[in-house]
N, CA, C and O of each residue as an XYZ file, in Angstrom:
804
protein
N      19.020    -66.998      4.258
C      17.433    -66.483      4.916
C      17.726    -65.825      6.035
O      18.778    -65.280      6.368
N      16.062    -65.980      6.936
C      15.923    -65.872      7.837
C      16.600    -66.313      9.055
O      17.166    -65.604      9.888
N      16.465    -67.575      9.043
C      17.732    -68.526     10.454
C      18.896    -67.688     10.013
O      19.525    -67.210     10.956
N      19.453    -67.314      8.508
C      20.924    -66.798      8.979
C      21.232    -65.392      9.575
O      22.329    -64.993      9.966
N      20.222    -64.818      9.569
C      20.118    -63.725     10.105
C      19.885    -63.849     11.785
O      20.420    -62.977     12.469
N      19.273    -64.677     12.317
C      19.558    -65.448     14.244
C      21.291    -65.083     14.457
O      21.923    -64.168     14.986
N      21.754    -66.807     13.464
C      23.263    -67.175     13.412
C      23.770    -65.797     13.323
O      24.423    -65.707     14.362
N      23.880    -64.504     12.624
C      24.572    -64.027     12.420
C      24.868    -62.863     14.026
O      25.992    -62.513     14.385
N      23.294    -62.385     14.888
C      22.848    -61.941     15.586
C      23.385    -62.852     17.183
O      23.816    -62.513     18.285
N      23.143    -63.768     16.687
C      23.677    -65.108     17.748
C      25.139    -64.857     18.071
O      25.303    -65.060     19.274
N      25.981    -64.586     17.622
C      27.095    -64.401     16.717
C      27.969    -62.999     17.566
O      29.142    -62.992     17.940
N      26.887    -61.837     17.697
C      27.188    -60.437     17.952
C      26.328    -60.902     18.907
O      25.134    -60.839     18.617
N      26.714    -61.480     20.273
C      26.129    -61.249     21.469
C      27.139    -62.028     22.533
O      26.979    -62.533     23.643
N      28.359    -61.851     21.546
C      28.922    -62.645     22.643
C      29.662    -61.009     22.280
O      30.867    -61.257     22.319
N      29.531    -59.742     22.006
C      30.368    -58.349     21.891
C      29.877    -57.590     23.148
O      30.434    -56.692     23.779
N      28.202    -58.439     23.414
C      27.374    -57.135     24.069
C      27.009    -57.565     25.057
O      27.030    -58.761     25.344
N      26.497    -56.421     25.949
C      25.351    -57.542     27.085
C      23.896    -58.055     26.755
O      22.974    -57.540     26.123
N      24.091    -59.832     27.729
C      23.085    -60.698     27.318
C      21.209    -59.931     26.892
O      20.391    -60.210     26.016
N      21.213    -58.576     28.420
C      20.497    -58.035     28.711
C      19.782    -57.390     27.271
O      18.698    -57.724     26.794
N      20.591    -56.527     26.827
C      20.047    -56.049     25.993
C      19.772    -56.530     24.179
O      19.226    -55.971     23.228
N      20.389    -57.678     24.350
C      20.439    -57.771     23.404
C      19.698    -59.277     23.428
O      20.399    -60.178     22.969
N      18.552    -59.605     23.841
C      18.132    -60.882     24.630
C      17.034    -59.627     24.341
O      18.117    -59.187     24.724
N      15.922    -58.498     24.040
C      15.328    -57.534     23.324
C      15.581    -57.747     21.678
O      14.587    -58.005     20.998
N      16.902    -57.643     21.018
C      16.921    -57.695     19.942
C      16.432    -59.222     19.093
O      15.806    -59.366     18.043
N      16.900    -60.038     19.862
C      17.403    -61.896     19.292
C      15.384    -62.117     19.180
O      14.656    -62.593     18.309
N      15.053    -61.338     20.869
C      13.291    -61.473     21.151
C      12.516    -61.017     19.839
O      11.599    -61.714     19.405
N      12.909    -59.809     19.200
C      11.807    -59.216     18.458
C      12.302    -60.404     16.860
O      11.363    -60.711     16.126
N      13.815    -60.977     16.475
C      13.856    -60.951     15.315
C      12.921    -62.093     15.103
O      11.975    -62.190     14.320
N      13.407    -62.953     15.993
C      12.190    -64.296     16.733
C      11.281    -64.388     15.822
O      11.025    -65.027     14.802
N      10.419    -62.686     17.186
C       9.119    -63.432     17.050
C       8.449    -62.704     15.135
O       7.287    -62.518     14.775
N       9.574    -62.511     14.456
C       8.865    -61.790     13.439
C      10.205    -62.795     12.069
O      11.111    -62.301     11.398
N       9.840    -63.924     12.137
C      10.895    -65.243     11.337
C       9.908    -65.823     10.845
O       9.287    -66.748     11.368
N       9.572    -65.006      9.169
C       9.078    -65.725      8.191
C       9.847    -65.985      6.908
O      10.998    -66.184      7.295
N       9.825    -66.068      5.857
C      10.365    -66.945      4.848
C      11.080    -65.902      4.409
O      11.319    -66.176      3.233
N      11.537    -64.920      4.651
C      12.262    -63.401      3.368
C      13.043    -63.943      3.280
O      13.102    -64.889      4.065
N      13.830    -63.823      2.610
C      15.507    -64.360      1.589
C      16.280    -63.086      2.534
O      17.440    -62.825      2.214
N      15.786    -62.463      3.445
C      16.970    -61.326      3.380
C      17.929    -61.982      4.620
O      17.362    -62.535      5.563
N      19.245    -61.904      4.577
C      20.385    -62.207      5.384
C      20.301    -61.347      6.697
O      21.280    -61.719      7.343
N      19.908    -60.781      7.129
C      19.809    -60.148      8.912
C      19.042    -59.121      8.472
O      19.100    -58.206      7.652
N      18.617    -59.380      8.940
C      17.202    -58.199      9.304
C      17.717    -56.478     10.270
O      17.962    -56.265     11.458
N      17.695    -55.598      9.085
C      18.306    -54.644     10.048
C      18.102    -53.456     11.573
O      18.693    -52.665     12.308
N      16.311    -54.354     11.168
C      15.326    -53.290     12.993
C      16.355    -53.521     13.600
O      17.091    -52.608     13.973
N      16.735    -55.396     13.928
C      17.470    -56.427     14.928
C      18.342    -55.919     15.093
O      18.552    -55.805     16.301
N      19.546    -55.210     14.107
C      21.027    -54.953     14.361
C      20.904    -53.983     14.881
O      21.618    -53.826     15.871
N      19.779    -52.643     14.424
C      19.537    -51.459     15.309
C      19.495    -51.077     16.787
O      19.527    -50.067     17.490
N      19.382    -52.780     16.925
C      18.913    -52.666     18.629
C      20.049    -53.853     19.021
O      20.142    -54.599     19.996
N      20.867    -53.678     17.806
C      22.580    -54.910     18.386
C      23.523    -53.433     18.563
O      24.239    -53.321     19.558
N      23.477    -52.580     17.766
C      24.147    -51.426     18.136
C      23.582    -50.756     19.050
O      24.153    -49.714     19.370
N      22.666    -51.015     19.558
C      21.835    -49.341     20.313
C      22.490    -50.617     21.672
O      22.953    -49.874     22.538
N      22.648    -51.780     22.046
C      23.623    -52.499     22.887
C      24.631    -52.112     22.830
O      25.068    -51.647     23.882
N      25.320    -52.091     21.903
C      27.252    -51.979     21.819
C      27.165    -50.373     22.452
O      27.411    -50.001     23.600
N      26.762    -49.645     21.371
C      27.068    -48.194     22.574
C      26.006    -47.358     23.684
O      25.723    -46.163     23.758
N      25.561    -48.541     24.496
C      25.107    -48.330     25.885
C      26.236    -48.809     26.416
O      26.894    -48.066     27.144
N      26.793    -50.498     26.081
C      28.187    -50.907     26.846
C      28.748    -50.772     26.504
O      29.400    -51.815     26.474
N      29.605    -49.464     25.646
C      30.790    -48.453     25.191
C      30.361    -47.055     26.353
O      31.225    -46.391     26.925
N      28.833    -46.830     26.513
C      29.014    -45.370     27.905
C      29.215    -46.570     28.621
O      30.151    -46.821     27.862
N      29.202    -47.896     29.654
C      29.536    -48.916     30.472
C      30.971    -48.642     30.866
O      31.347    -48.263     31.976
N      31.613    -48.851     29.956
C      33.111    -48.959     30.057
C      33.859    -47.613     30.594
O      34.623    -47.590     31.560
N      33.431    -46.294     29.641
C      33.773    -45.260     30.259
C      33.242    -45.129     31.674
O      34.046    -44.573     32.423
N      32.007    -45.523     32.281
C      31.857    -45.392     33.399
C      31.908    -45.790     34.766
O      31.695    -45.501     35.944
N      32.495    -46.995     33.555
C      33.330    -47.964     34.918
C      35.235    -48.192     35.962
O      35.842    -48.783     36.854
N      35.320    -46.698     34.386
C      36.442    -46.205     35.071
C      36.411    -44.821     35.767
O      37.013    -44.407     36.758
N      35.306    -44.100     34.738
C      34.955    -43.060     35.779
C      35.648    -43.353     37.526
O      36.566    -42.980     38.257
N      34.188    -44.491     37.501
C      33.835    -45.313     39.157
C      35.549    -45.280     39.285
O      36.242    -44.320     39.621
N      35.821    -46.134     39.046
C      37.938    -46.038     39.714
C      37.720    -44.852     40.096
O      37.414    -44.526     41.243
N      37.847    -44.210     39.266
C      38.865    -42.419     39.600
C      38.302    -42.130     40.520
O      39.144    -42.060     41.415
N      36.989    -41.815     41.047
C      35.978    -41.087     41.617
C      36.527    -41.451     43.142
O      36.562    -42.675     43.267
N      36.902    -40.857     44.166
C      37.135    -41.321     45.812
C      35.524    -41.664     46.283
O      34.461    -41.044     46.319
N      36.113    -43.342     46.694
C      35.212    -43.785     47.202
C      34.213    -43.586     47.774
O      34.161    -42.380     48.016
N      33.046    -44.278     48.277
C      32.203    -43.550     49.519
C      31.161    -44.885     50.243
O      30.191    -45.563     49.905
N      31.989    -44.744     51.315
C      31.647    -45.545     52.730
C      30.159    -45.162     52.976
O      29.620    -44.087     52.714
N      29.499    -46.500     53.651
C      28.170    -46.065     53.404
C      27.952    -45.171     54.067
O      28.756    -44.267     54.302
N      26.931    -45.248     54.452
C      26.211    -43.637     55.545
C      25.440    -42.747     54.783
O      25.627    -42.135     53.731
N      24.109    -42.878     55.959
C      23.005    -41.869     55.344
C      22.748    -39.612     55.135
O      21.992    -38.667     54.909
N      24.292    -40.156     55.501
C      24.469    -38.669     54.883
C      24.090    -38.376     53.736
O      24.390    -39.037     52.741
N      23.016    -36.818     53.724
C      22.367    -36.878     52.507
C      23.559    -35.977     51.973
O      23.866    -36.023     50.782
N      24.381    -34.964     53.079
C      25.420    -34.385     52.328
C      26.546    -35.301     52.118
O      27.552    -34.604     52.246
N      26.758    -36.052     51.959
C      27.674    -36.949     51.812
C      26.922    -37.971     50.782
O      26.085    -38.068     51.680
N      26.699    -38.355     50.321
C      25.791    -39.301     49.748
C      25.823    -38.163     48.247
O      26.322    -38.361     47.140
N      25.131    -37.055     48.748
C      25.511    -35.860     46.856
C      26.214    -35.292     46.419
O      26.291    -34.602     45.402
N      27.194    -35.713     47.678
C      28.979    -35.490     47.342
C      29.504    -36.440     46.722
O      30.473    -36.121     46.033
N      29.194    -37.562     46.721
C      29.528    -38.767     46.003
C      29.041    -38.182     44.582
O      30.086    -38.196     43.932
N      28.244    -37.782     43.919
C      27.058    -38.305     43.426
C      27.288    -36.932     42.601
O      26.403    -36.779     41.759
N      27.972    -36.192     42.618
C      28.398    -35.516     42.107
C      30.068    -35.375     41.497
O      30.570    -34.956     40.455
N      30.512    -35.895     42.606
C      32.170    -36.900     42.339
C      31.869    -37.086     40.842
O      32.247    -36.283     39.989
N      30.886    -38.635     40.479
C      31.679    -39.153     40.100
C      31.048    -39.289     38.828
O      31.136    -40.170     37.973
N      30.073    -37.713     38.910
C      29.616    -37.174     37.723
C      30.207    -36.390     36.580
O      30.104    -36.444     35.354
N      31.184    -35.275     37.858
C      31.787    -34.779     36.785
C      33.137    -35.676     36.640
O      33.797    -35.040     35.819
N      33.889    -36.826     37.014
C      34.172    -38.081     36.571
C      34.192    -38.504     34.730
O      35.045    -38.686     33.862
N      31.907    -38.512     34.899
C      31.718    -39.429     33.887
C      32.298    -37.873     32.403
O      32.831    -37.894     31.293
N      31.794    -36.864     33.282
C      31.761    -35.406     31.969
C      33.165    -35.748     31.611
O      33.360    -36.248     30.503
N      34.123    -35.548     32.382
C      35.385    -35.359     31.806
C      36.098    -36.315     31.228
O      37.014    -35.867     30.537
N      35.951    -38.243     31.281
C      35.805    -38.860     30.643
C      35.388    -39.062     29.090
O      36.247    -39.426     28.287
N      34.306    -38.865     28.760
C      33.321    -38.180     27.802
C      33.052    -36.782     27.411
O      32.014    -36.202     27.095
N      34.601    -36.309     27.551
C      34.097    -34.877     27.219
C      33.667    -33.992     25.941
O      33.376    -32.809     25.763
N      33.797    -35.464     24.919
C      33.413    -35.117     23.560
C      32.674    -35.655     23.540
O      32.697    -35.917     22.337
N      31.776    -36.210     23.940
C      30.059    -36.800     24.130
C      29.446    -35.732     22.990
O      30.145    -34.815     22.559
N      28.445    -35.889     22.670
C      27.512    -35.373     21.796
C      26.528    -35.734     21.676
O      26.614    -36.956     21.802
N      25.141    -35.359     21.424
C      24.146    -35.633     21.558
C      23.783    -36.414     20.056
O      24.001    -35.717     19.064
N      23.235    -37.838     19.808
C      23.439    -38.844     19.180
C      24.259    -40.226     18.860
O      24.277    -41.118     18.013
N      24.868    -39.876     19.966
C      26.033    -40.812     20.318
C      25.443    -41.690     20.965
O      26.230    -42.635     20.894
N      24.664    -41.990     21.497
C      23.975    -43.345     22.027
C      22.238    -43.664     20.884
O      21.912    -44.728     20.357
N      21.407    -42.200     20.839
C      21.043    -41.907     20.051
C      20.801    -42.317     18.819
O      19.598    -42.517     18.652
N      21.198    -42.444     18.251
C      21.835    -42.394     16.537
C      20.625    -42.270     16.062
O      19.634    -42.726     16.632
N      20.593    -41.211     14.231
C      19.333    -41.909     13.993
C      18.343    -42.519     13.524
O      17.268    -42.107     13.090
N      19.131    -44.397     13.734
C      18.323    -45.231     13.014
C      18.018    -45.347     14.205
O      16.794    -45.470     14.223
N      18.562    -45.392     15.599
C      17.921    -45.397     16.428
C      17.331    -45.416     17.155
O      17.204    -46.118     18.158
N      16.632    -44.239     16.559
C      15.359    -42.219     17.138
C      14.909    -43.833     16.589
O      14.586    -44.903     17.103
N      15.116    -43.249     15.181
C      13.305    -43.834     14.602
C      13.358    -45.062     14.560
O      12.532    -45.522     13.771
N      14.338    -46.251     15.371
C      13.821    -47.998     15.929
C      12.420    -47.324     17.473
O      11.291    -47.732     17.744
N      13.255    -46.230     18.081
C      12.427    -45.760     19.217
C      10.715    -45.590     18.914
O       9.745    -46.182     19.388
N      10.855    -44.392     17.802
C       9.969    -44.175     17.700
C       8.809    -45.165     17.202
O       7.660    -45.020     17.618
N       9.282    -46.549     15.959
C       8.564    -47.512     15.915
C       7.581    -48.156     17.431
O       6.402    -48.328     17.737
N       8.920    -48.338     18.029
C       8.808    -49.535     19.151
C       7.658    -49.000     19.605
O       6.622    -49.663     19.553
N       7.683    -47.416     20.239
C       6.954    -47.153     20.904
C       5.455    -46.779     20.361
O       4.503    -46.995     21.110
N       5.226    -46.178     18.967
C       4.467    -45.544     18.580
C       2.265    -46.424     18.688
O       1.081    -46.090     18.741
N       3.243    -47.685     18.648
C       1.174    -49.116     18.868
C       0.887    -48.670     20.564
O      -0.148    -49.024     21.128
N       1.629    -48.103     21.049
C       1.645    -47.957     22.788
C       1.355    -46.676     22.805
O       1.339    -46.311     23.981
N       0.953    -45.224     21.598
C       0.820    -44.200     21.598
C      -0.324    -43.568     21.076
O      -0.790    -42.431     21.013
N      -0.719    -45.145     20.589
C      -2.083    -44.555     19.459
C      -3.334    -44.914     20.336
O      -3.170    -45.370     21.468
N      -5.065    -44.630     19.610
C      -5.427    -45.171     20.733
C      -5.924    -45.017     22.127
O      -5.175    -44.505     22.958
N      -7.037    -45.386     22.437
C      -7.442    -44.966     24.159
C      -6.605    -45.550     25.209
O      -6.701    -45.298     26.410
N      -5.324    -46.787     24.353
C      -4.950    -46.608     25.251
C      -2.753    -46.381     25.136
O      -1.808    -46.633     25.883
N      -2.906    -45.884     23.972
C      -1.935    -44.665     24.283
C      -2.976    -43.001     24.792
O      -3.066    -42.959     26.019
N      -3.179    -42.651     24.594
C      -4.532    -41.814     25.576
C      -3.790    -41.848     27.430
O      -3.213    -40.989     28.096
N      -4.090    -42.926     27.640
C      -3.922    -43.483     29.020
C      -2.164    -42.815     29.255
O      -1.856    -41.806     29.888
N      -1.473    -43.526     28.702
C      -0.613    -43.528     28.412
C       0.237    -42.121     28.964
O       1.075    -41.954     29.851
N      -0.449    -41.174     27.932
C       0.062    -40.117     27.945
C      -0.651    -38.873     28.433
O      -0.346    -37.714     28.151
N      -1.725    -39.313     29.268
C      -1.468    -39.385     30.429
C      -0.965    -39.242     31.478
O      -0.699    -38.175     32.032
N      -0.784    -40.323     31.856
C      -0.012    -41.014     32.785
C       1.465    -39.970     32.835
O       1.871    -39.297     33.782
N       2.208    -40.173     31.101
C       3.161    -39.308     31.412
C       3.026    -38.540     31.324
O       4.006    -38.059     30.755
N       1.846    -37.341     31.657
C       1.732    -36.102     32.078
C       1.662    -35.414     33.636
O       1.949    -34.324     34.132
N       1.041    -36.860     34.160
C       0.566    -36.818     35.257
C       1.880    -36.293     36.753
O       1.560    -36.006     37.906
N       2.774    -36.313     36.386
C       4.267    -35.589     36.599
C       4.827    -35.036     36.168
O       5.443    -34.080     36.639
N       4.822    -35.434     35.099
C       5.831    -34.880     34.416
C       6.231    -32.361     34.638
O       5.591    -31.315     34.739
N       7.892    -32.948     34.566
C       8.394    -31.241     35.208
C       7.837    -30.668     33.835
O       7.305    -31.357     32.964
N       8.021    -29.440     33.785
C       7.811    -28.572     33.056
C       9.759    -28.906     31.314
O      10.982    -29.032     31.362
N       8.840    -28.876     30.409
C      10.406    -28.863     29.445
C      11.272    -27.821     29.409
O      11.936    -27.778     28.373
N      11.529    -26.773     30.385
C      11.996    -25.435     29.873
C      13.148    -26.136     31.877
O      14.337    -25.827     31.944
N      12.593    -26.835     32.920
C      13.364    -27.109     33.886
C      14.472    -28.270     33.897
O      15.339    -28.378     34.765
N      14.241    -29.434     32.390
C      15.616    -29.825     32.390
C      16.365    -29.283     31.366
O      15.902    -28.908     30.289
N      17.908    -29.227     31.811
C      18.787    -28.838     30.067
C      19.067    -30.180     29.717
O      19.495    -31.120     30.386
N      18.468    -29.991     27.573
C      18.629    -31.473     27.664
C      19.739    -30.505     26.778
O      19.635    -29.417     26.210
N      21.242    -31.830     27.033
C      22.586    -31.905     27.039
C      22.639    -32.270     27.664
O      22.200    -32.342     28.811
N      23.825    -33.002     26.460
C      25.419    -34.045     27.065
C      25.897    -33.905     28.438
O      26.650    -32.954     28.650
N      25.515    -34.894     29.678
C      26.297    -34.737     30.787
C      25.591    -33.964     31.987
O      25.774    -34.179     33.185
N      24.528    -32.775     31.268
C      23.953    -32.463     32.286
C      23.031    -32.776     33.115
O      21.907    -33.082     32.716
N      23.571    -32.734     35.256
C      23.216    -32.501     35.708
C      20.777    -32.535     35.983
O      20.082    -31.523     35.895
N      20.355    -33.655     36.212
C      19.047    -33.615     36.581
C      18.845    -33.424     36.902
O      18.756    -34.224     37.834
N      18.150    -31.943     37.267
C      17.594    -30.479     38.337
C      17.536    -31.622     39.920
O      16.531    -32.306     40.111
N      18.468    -31.654     40.692
C      17.823    -32.021     42.102
C      16.595    -30.783     42.404
O      16.372    -29.573     42.355
N      15.925    -32.337     42.804
C      14.552    -31.522     42.819
C      13.224    -31.614     42.287
O      12.172    -31.571     42.924
N      13.399    -31.756     40.939
C      12.641    -31.713     39.961
C      11.928    -33.971     39.530
O      12.624    -34.985     39.586
N      10.310    -33.840     39.149
C      10.386    -35.428     39.655
C      10.572    -35.915     38.257
O      10.241    -35.559     37.126
N      11.477    -37.215     39.010
C      11.226    -37.618     37.488
C      10.131    -38.904     37.423
O      10.056    -39.954     38.062
N       9.178    -38.212     36.155
C       8.554    -38.377     35.574
C       8.124    -40.541     35.457
O       8.964    -41.293     34.965
N       6.585    -41.150     36.072
C       7.176    -41.664     35.654
C       6.264    -42.924     33.885
O       5.157    -42.716     33.388
N       6.888    -43.616     33.621
C       6.789    -44.116     31.823
C       6.147    -45.019     32.343
O       6.423    -45.613     33.386
N       5.043    -45.214     31.486
C       4.196    -46.490     31.383
C       4.648    -47.851     31.139
O       5.510    -48.159     30.316
N       4.303    -48.285     31.557
C       5.213    -49.807     32.181
C       4.973    -50.596     30.198
O       5.564    -51.468     29.560
N       3.620    -49.513     29.863
C       3.672    -50.484     28.217
C       5.212    -49.667     27.290
O       5.897    -50.020     26.330
N       5.216    -48.390     28.264
C       6.584    -47.783     26.495
C       7.118    -49.169     27.197
O       7.181    -50.326     26.782
N       7.467    -48.566     28.408
C       9.045    -49.409     28.862
C       9.281    -51.197     28.378
O      10.310    -51.858     28.235
N       7.889    -51.534     28.231
C       8.084    -53.368     27.679
C       8.075    -53.462     25.946
O       7.908    -54.498     25.304
N       8.326    -51.933     25.323
C       8.733    -52.001     24.206
C       9.871    -51.626     23.909
O      10.375    -51.362     22.817
N      10.338    -51.609     25.121
C      12.031    -50.492     25.142
C      13.142    -51.713     24.882
O      12.826    -52.899     24.784
N      14.157    -51.327     24.813
C      15.332    -52.086     25.085
C      15.574    -52.715     26.605
O      16.015    -51.743     27.218
N      15.537    -53.446     27.215
C      16.271    -53.252     29.033
C      17.060    -52.300     29.025
O      17.412    -51.501     28.158
N      17.304    -52.452     30.056
C      18.536    -51.634     30.218
C      19.140    -51.884     31.845
O      18.674    -52.016     32.976
N      20.194    -51.861     31.315
C      21.390    -52.120     32.680
C      20.818    -50.779     33.936
O      20.206    -49.737     33.702
N      21.264    -51.283     35.129
C      20.595    -51.060     36.272
C      21.354    -49.188     36.695
O      20.945    -48.418     37.564
N      22.407    -48.992     35.798
C      23.327    -48.139     35.738
C      22.593    -46.703     35.153
O      23.078    -45.575     35.237
N      21.105    -47.131     34.451
C      20.840    -45.980     33.362
C      19.159    -46.649     33.311
O      18.670    -47.739     33.608
N      18.584    -45.260     32.731
C      17.028    -45.790     32.747
C      16.799    -44.821     32.029
O      17.416    -43.758     32.103
N      15.469    -45.177     30.892
C      14.501    -43.520     30.722
C      13.811    -43.324     31.360
O      13.686    -43.926     32.427
N      12.637    -41.836     30.727
C      12.839    -40.749     31.309
C      12.045    -40.100     30.449
O      12.497    -39.893     29.323
N      10.253    -39.486     30.893
C      10.694    -38.668     29.088
C       9.325    -37.690     29.999
O       8.330    -37.854     30.705
N      10.174    -36.628     29.351
C      10.067    -34.933     29.575
C       9.574    -34.193     28.603
O      10.225    -33.560     27.773
N       7.952    -34.298     28.737
C       7.146    -33.606     27.321
C       7.583    -34.341     26.813
O       8.607    -34.909     27.194
N       6.971    -34.595     25.778
C       8.161    -35.257     24.110
C       8.288    -36.165     24.111
O       7.673    -37.197     23.840
N       9.990    -35.581     24.750
C      11.080    -35.803     24.838
C      11.993    -37.191     25.627
O      11.988    -37.327     26.850
N      12.473    -37.800     25.026
C      13.083    -38.906     25.933
C      14.400    -39.106     26.651
O      15.367    -39.343     25.927
N      14.573    -39.054     27.820
C      16.077    -38.805     27.971
C      16.714    -40.352     28.216
O      15.998    -41.348     28.308
N      18.104    -40.373     28.299
C      18.779    -41.612     28.832
C      19.610    -41.501     30.213
O      20.837    -41.406     30.194
N      18.845    -41.520     31.449
C      19.299    -40.984     32.316
C      21.001    -41.585     33.681
O      20.494    -42.359     34.493
N      22.442    -41.425     33.983
C      22.791    -42.356     34.605
C      22.126    -41.805     36.378
O      22.084    -40.829     37.128
N      21.605    -43.621     36.247
C      21.088    -43.523     37.388
C      21.777    -43.109     39.295
O      21.139    -43.368     40.316
N      22.805    -42.618     39.266
C      23.873    -42.532     40.745
C      24.271    -41.370     40.283
O      23.975    -40.403     40.984
N      25.108    -41.087     38.895
C      25.262    -39.404     38.537
C      24.712    -38.432     38.713
O      24.842    -37.306     39.194
N      23.551    -39.538     37.863
C      22.066    -37.555     37.817
C      22.598    -37.566     36.957
O      23.555    -36.957     37.434
N      23.011    -37.808     35.534
C      23.125    -36.629     34.539
C      22.492    -37.622     33.178
O      22.259    -38.809     32.952
N      22.407    -36.439     32.551
C      21.904    -37.359     31.217
C      22.685    -37.428     30.076
O      23.259    -36.664     29.300
N      22.519    -38.508     30.231
C      23.740    -39.678     28.788
C      23.399    -39.345     27.900
O      24.336    -39.166     27.123
N      21.798    -38.961     27.204
C      21.597    -38.735     25.643
C      20.095    -38.181     25.631
O      19.335    -38.055     26.591
N      19.957    -37.995     24.777
C      18.657    -37.472     24.852
C      17.977    -38.037     23.561
O      18.790    -38.786     23.019
N      16.764    -37.974     22.826
C      15.919    -37.624     21.838
C      14.668    -36.826     21.879
O      13.782    -37.202     22.646
N      14.469    -35.652     21.067
C      13.283    -35.193     20.706
C      12.293    -36.042     20.307
O      12.277    -37.024     19.565
N      11.258    -35.316     21.115
C       9.669    -35.593     19.891
C       9.661    -37.509     19.412
O       9.766    -38.082     18.327
N       9.440    -38.117     21.169
C       9.279    -39.020     20.637
C       8.834    -39.624     20.810
O       8.903    -40.781     20.397
N       7.628    -38.809     22.037
C       6.205    -38.572     21.900
C       4.867    -38.114     20.815
O       4.611    -36.929     20.602
N       4.458    -38.708     20.488
C       4.072    -37.374     18.640
C       1.531    -37.478     18.927
O       0.796    -36.885     18.138
């Protein structure tokens, strides 16, 4: 029964970040019915996403330890140097990372499904306009794992309605949409952790 699905997902919660799993569990509860499925595969895809985020955070945590610490400063050059040092430590720690390590095909499909309702009709038209307002050209950003997000390039606003439909991220990460593509950006290291193309249609 569907109740078993919630038990399975609740047991998994001990393994991954509660803030990320909360979204997956909430979606599962919201769709509860009399179905005989033992597990909701859509919710499990979000659980898998949470686990992959946690794996990245583990790698990142070690990279932070390996990178020289930065004392509090307002010196832009020192802040930039610390950012670059952390970015390089993360690149070294995940030198074999590939596109899709976090955004697997299943996760990409699930994200497109979550975003689709907010991208259709009049509301969707408005959301797309917001995305265009401060978006850099797609040629300005290198869609490459561990690539630096270019200095001086605008970080486009992601409409609140779109963010509300996606799994919550920890403070170390954020979603950004460049043209029709979605990137996962490390907020402190300023690198692209993973990306998916053509999420906006």
